[in-house]
N, C-alpha and C positions, 0 to 999 in steps of 0.2 A: 521450592523448586520452580514454581510457576513465575514468581517474581524474578528469579534469576534468568529464566528464559525470556521474559519480557525485556529485561535490561540488556540481555545479549542481542536480542533482535534490534533494539534501538541503537546499540553501539555499532552493530554491523551496518545498519542503514545510514547512520551519521558518517561512518567511514566512507561510504559510497557518495554521500553528498559532498564530503570534503574532496573526494577524488574528482567529482564533476566540477567543483568550483576551481580546483587547481587547473584543470584542462581549459576551463573558460578563461582563466587568467592567462594561460598560454596563448589562447586565441587573440586576446586583446594585445598582448605583448607583440605577437607576430604581426598584427595589423599595424601597430604603431611603428614597428621596424620597417614595414613596407612603405610607410609614409615618409621615411627619412629621405632627405635630398642632399645630405652631406657626403663627402668622400668616405668610402668604406675601405677597410683593408681588403686585399685581394682574396683572402680566404672566405670573406663574407659576401663577395659579389654574386656568386651563384645562388646563394640563399636569398639574397635581396631580389634578384631577377625572378626567382620562383615566387617570392612573396608578392611581387608586383602583378604577376599573372593570376594569382588566386585571391588577392585581397578582397575583391567584391563578392567572392563566393564563400568567404569564411562563415557567414550566417548559416550555411548548410551544415557546417560542423556543429554550430550551436544548436540547431534544430535536432540533429541526431542525438546530442546529449540530452535534450529535452525528452525525446522518446525513451531513452534509457532511464532517465529520472522518473518518469511517470510509471514505467513498468516496474521499476524497483520499489516505488511507493505502494503500488498495488500488491506486490509480494509481501511487503512489510505489514500491511493491514491484514492480509490473510494469515500471516504468522501470529499476530496478536490474537485474532479470533480463534485460531487453532489452540493457543495456550489456554484460552478460556474453556474451550470444549474439553480439553484433556483434564483440566481442573475439575469441571463439573462431573465428568465421568469418574474421576478418582474419588470424589466425595460421595457419589451415589452408591448405595448398597444394592439397588435393583433399578431396572429400567424406568419404572414409573416414578422414581425419585428425580429423574432428569426434568428440567423445565419443559413445559408443553411445546413451546416454539422449537426447541432443539429436537424433540421427538418427531414433531411434524416435519421438520426439514430433513431429518434422517430418513424418514419413510419416503418422502417425495423424491429426494435425490437418489436413493437406492433404486427406486422403481425406474426413474429416468435413465440411470446408468445401465440398468439391465435391458431396457428397451433399445438403447442406442449406445452400446459400449464404446465403439470407435470414436463417436462424437466427443466423448469425455476422456479419451486416451486410455481406455480400459480394453481388456480382451474379454471375450465371453467367459473365460475361466475366472478371471479376477472379479468380474462383475457378479458371478455366481457366489464367490466367497463373501462378498458384501451382503448379498441376499441371505446367505446362511447365517451371518452374524446378526442381521436384523431379526431373522426368525428365532434365533436363540434368545435374543434380548426380549422379544415379545412373549415368548413362551416361558421365560424364566429359567431356561436350561442352564444358563450360566451362573445361577445362584449357588450351585453346588461348589464351584471353585472361586466364588466371590470375584468374578472378573467380567465386567461389562466390556463390550467391544464396540466402540464407535469410532470410525475413521474420520478424524478431523478434516482430512483433505476433501471429503465429499461435502462437508458442511460449508466449506469456504469457496466452493465453485462459483465463479462469476462468468458471465458470458458477454458482458459489456464493460466499458471503461469505468474506473472508480470515481464516478460522479458523486455528488453529495448524497443523493437518494440511495445509490448502490452501497455506499459506505454505511449509511444508517441501517439499511436492510441487513447487511452482514452482522451487525451487532444485535439486531432484533432476533436473529436466529439463535443467539445465546441469551435471550431474555433481557437484553439491555435496550430500554426504550428511551426515546427523546435524546438520542446521542448528541445532536448538535446543540440542544439546550444546555446539556451538561458541559460540553466543550467550551461553550461561550461564557461559562462562569469562571473559567480558569484565567488567571492573571497573565501568563505568558502570551496567550492568544490575544487578550484584550490590549496588552501593551504593544504587541507587534502590529496589530491592525489599527491602533489608535482609537479604539472604541471602548468607552467605559460602560455604556449601556449594554446589557446582555442581549437584548433583542437586536440592537444594531450590530453587535459583534457577531452574532449568529448569522445574520444576513450577509455581512461582509465576508465572513469565513466561507460560507457556502458558495457565494458568488465567485470568490477567488478560486476555489477548487474547480468550479464549473468552467470558468474561463480558461484555466490551465488545460483541462481535458478537451475543451473545444479547440484550443491551439494545438494540442497533441494530435487530434484527429486531422486537423488541417495539414499538419506537417507529414503525417503518416500517409496521406493520399494527395500528394502534390500535383499541381498542374503547371503548365508553362508560365503562369503568372503568379504562382505562389510566392509570397514574401516571407522569408524565413526570419525568425527572431534573432536579434543580436545577442552577444554574450552577456551584456548587462541585464537584459530582460530575463534570460534564462537563469542568471544568477539570483535575481529577485524571486523567481519561482522556487529555486532550490532552497532559499532561506525560508520561504513559507512552509515548504515541506518539513524543514528542520523543526520549526515551531509546532506545526500540526502533529508531527510524530511524537514530540514530547508530551503534549496533552492527551494524545491517544493512549500512550503508555500509562499515564495516570488513570485514565478511565478503565483500562484493563486491570490495573493493579487494584483499583477500588472494587471491581467485580470479584476478583479472586482473593481478596483480603480475608484471612481466617476470621471467623466469628466466634465469640464466646457466649455461652448461655448465661442469661441473667440468673443471679442467685434466687 
């Protein structure tokens, strides 16, 4: 079931990447249309005049699509980590069977949410429910019905953009270490970045994501002099997310792959 969930998350994200790329193509076509100086049919004149007026502002649309793309990527990463959390909980017969990083994160996040429920979009009542679940887990109360309760949503809380270190931290919460080292070993990422050496691939991949998030923040907080990215630039970022998503799913699938005991 976990593998199915991972594939579904990837498929949904890829659909959104496709949607963004189609909109970026529309922006480029509209820009080219505005640049025409040939005689147009009467029914196209109003559209051409509008295109002339907004042609130089089209990068604002590209920038808006970048904001959407980054937000969608962050959601996708949290989905993957959530599937790993659920898988680890399903496999565990008691709370102590869970990886120590996951237990530590569950405790810290539950306490934080109960201290400031509104900050994390919880109510005092729902925060108390989380605290009750944690108390039952720690006391072993749930052993009688063989049901651990760990809300994956609290494990995947992030308070900043999905920069490389934040992404790696999310996977550390489910006991996956050296995330970027593992990703850099995968051929799709090496081929896309043009880096055969794993160390160079890791550096290029992390730098690329960091640059995208820097651009995202710049667009999210524009000034009067902000230069917005063109459609081609955002399209290249979308393609990077496509490749990165594929190798991230492979990482998640490896973590949740069923194991067999040696004879």
